[in-house]
C-alpha positions in Angstrom: 91.6 102.2 121.4 88.3 101.7 120.6 87.3 99.1 117.8 87.4 101.8 115.0 90.7 102.8 115.7 91.8 98.8 115.1 90.4 98.9 112.4 91.9 102.2 111.0 95.2 101.2 112.3 95.0 97.6 110.2 94.2 99.0 107.4 96.8 101.4 107.2 99.5 98.4 107.8 97.8 96.5 105.4 98.6 99.4 103.4 102.4 99.9 104.5 103.2 96.5 104.3 101.9 95.8 100.5 104.3 98.3 99.4 106.9 97.4 101.6 107.3 94.3 100.5 107.3 95.5 97.1 109.9 97.1 97.6 111.6 94.5 100.0 111.1 91.5 97.2 111.7 94.3 94.5 113.4 91.3 91.9 111.8 89.5 89.8 114.7 86.8 90.3 113.1 86.9 94.4 112.3 83.5 95.8 109.2 83.7 96.9 110.7 81.9 100.8 112.6 84.9 100.6 109.5 87.1 99.8 108.6 85.9 102.6 111.1 86.5 105.1 111.2 90.1 104.5 107.3 90.7 104.3 107.5 88.7 108.1 110.6 91.3 109.1 108.6 94.2 108.1 105.7 92.8 109.6 107.2 92.3 112.8 108.8 95.9 112.5 105.6 97.8 111.7 103.5 96.2 113.9 106.0 96.7 116.7 105.7 100.5 115.7 101.9 100.5 116.2 102.2 98.9 119.1 104.4 101.1 120.4 101.9 103.6 120.4 99.7 102.2 123.3 99.9 102.1 126.6 103.1 103.2 129.1 105.5 101.1 130.8 104.7 97.3 131.1 102.0 98.2 129.4 104.0 99.6 126.1 106.0 96.9 126.2 103.1 94.4 125.9 102.0 95.5 123.4 105.3 95.6 121.8 105.7 92.4 121.9 102.4 91.9 120.3 102.0 93.8 118.2 105.4 92.9 116.3 103.3 89.4 116.4 100.6 90.3 114.8 102.9 92.5 112.6 104.8 89.5 111.3 102.0 87.1 111.0 100.4 90.0 108.2 102.9 90.9 106.9 103.7 86.6 106.1 100.7 87.1 104.6 101.1 89.5 102.4 104.8 88.0 101.4 102.1 84.8 100.3 99.5 86.3 98.4 101.3 88.5 96.1 103.8 86.2 94.4 106.6 86.3 91.8 104.2 86.1 88.7 101.8 89.0 90.6 105.1 90.7 90.4 106.0 90.2 87.0 102.3 91.1 85.7 103.3 94.1 87.9 106.0 95.4 86.2 104.5 94.7 83.1 102.0 97.2 84.1 104.2 99.5 84.5 106.3 99.0 81.5 103.4 99.1 79.2 100.1 100.6 80.9 99.1 104.2 79.6 98.3 107.0 82.6 94.8 106.4 83.5 94.3 103.3 81.7 93.6 100.0 84.0 95.8 96.1 83.6 94.2 93.2 85.9 95.0 90.0 86.6 94.1 87.0 88.3 96.8 84.6 90.3 94.9 81.2 89.7 97.5 80.0 92.7 96.3 82.2 95.1 92.6 83.3 93.7 93.9 86.9 94.0 92.8 89.5 91.7 94.7 92.5 91.1 93.8 95.6 89.0 96.6 98.4 88.7 95.8 101.5 87.5 99.3 103.8 86.4 98.2 107.7 87.4 100.9 109.9 86.5 104.7 108.8 84.8 107.5 111.9 85.8 110.7 111.7 86.6 112.4 111.4 89.8 116.1 112.0 90.5 116.3 111.2 86.7 114.4 108.4 87.2 111.7 107.1 85.5 108.7 106.7 87.6 105.1 105.7 87.9 102.5 106.6 90.6 99.8 103.9 90.2 97.3 102.8 92.5 96.7 99.2 93.2 93.1 97.5 93.6 93.4 93.6 95.0 90.3 91.5 95.6 91.2 88.8 98.2 88.8 86.3 100.1 86.0 88.4 98.0 87.5 91.5 99.7 88.9 94.8 98.2 91.8 95.9 99.5 93.5 99.5 97.8 97.0 101.3 98.1 98.4 104.1 96.3 102.3 104.0 95.4 105.0 104.8 93.9 107.7 102.8 91.3 110.6 104.1 90.5 112.9 102.0 86.9 116.4 101.6 88.8 119.0 102.5 86.2 121.3 99.5 86.7 118.7 97.2 85.8 115.6 98.5 84.6 113.7 96.6 87.0 111.1 98.5 89.0 111.0 99.3 92.7 109.0 101.3 95.1 109.8 104.5 97.0 
């Protein structure tokens, strides 16, 4: 697989892991260690799935193992860099920011900067939902993700879907 395809897969994996992490660590009461563990597990799963698309026979098995290892590493990084404080800030943006307006915050502990723009508010199965765009600047590099979050009826918390 050429370098361009690997970079494209890596970008997709980062975006997917970011969105999965938001869903896996959806509760503000989740501890940072729980969030890192969830992110690591989902990263390994996604990495293994990507690895399964490479080669055949024992080569495919090796690619799955390598993919799972790399996915776990990337997932742990995502879980470490998007903290509970960031989750609270994200929830506040979804609670109060009108569609099309951006809110940003800087996490002094991680050095990351987040810019979230709710795009569309709608109802899905009786739940309030919001589509959003999230830009994250990590180590000076811009990363972008689009997602949808819905408010859970039992506790009014946002969770990604």
